[in-house]
C-alpha positions in Angstrom: 151.3 61.9 34.0 148.7 61.6 36.8 148.8 64.2 39.6 147.8 63.5 43.2 146.8 66.0 45.9 148.5 65.6 49.3 147.6 67.7 52.4 150.8 68.8 54.1 150.5 70.5 57.5 147.0 71.7 56.5 147.9 72.9 53.0 146.9 71.0 49.8 149.8 70.5 47.3 150.0 68.5 44.1 152.7 66.0 43.1 153.3 63.4 40.4 151.6 60.1 41.4 155.0 58.4 41.6 156.0 60.5 44.6 157.3 58.7 47.7 158.2 60.3 51.1 161.9 60.6 50.2 161.0 62.6 47.0 158.6 64.7 48.9 161.3 65.6 51.5 163.7 66.5 48.7 161.0 68.6 47.0 160.4 70.4 50.3 164.2 71.1 50.7 164.3 69.2 54.0 166.9 66.6 52.9 169.5 66.1 55.7 167.3 67.9 58.4 166.0 66.2 61.5 162.3 65.6 60.8 159.4 63.6 61.9 156.7 62.7 59.4 153.2 61.4 60.1 151.1 59.9 57.3 147.4 59.6 57.9 147.9 59.4 61.6 150.9 57.0 61.6 154.6 57.9 62.0 156.7 56.9 59.0 160.1 55.6 60.1 163.0 57.3 58.3 164.2 53.9 57.0 160.9 53.6 55.1 160.9 57.1 53.4 162.1 55.7 50.1 159.7 52.8 50.0 156.6 54.7 51.4 154.6 55.6 48.3 152.2 58.5 48.6 148.6 58.4 47.5 145.9 60.9 46.5 144.3 62.4 49.6 147.1 61.5 52.0 147.3 63.8 55.1 150.9 64.5 56.2 152.2 66.3 59.2 155.9 67.2 58.9 157.8 68.5 61.9 161.4 69.9 61.7 163.5 69.7 64.8 165.1 73.0 65.6 168.2 73.1 67.9 169.0 75.9 70.3 169.2 76.7 73.9 
């Protein structure tokens, strides 16, 4: 199995090359949380998480919305 390196919020992490955004969110234990995800400078809409395949060298920024007041 080939491994790819993805930079997430400035930290390099390795994943199987078959990883998509939805699998990444699950791996990061963020399923069900309100998040925004940017891939290589472009926002990825939530409805494209399952179809957005990740590639070696991708740069992701993941922001989790935190409620409060």
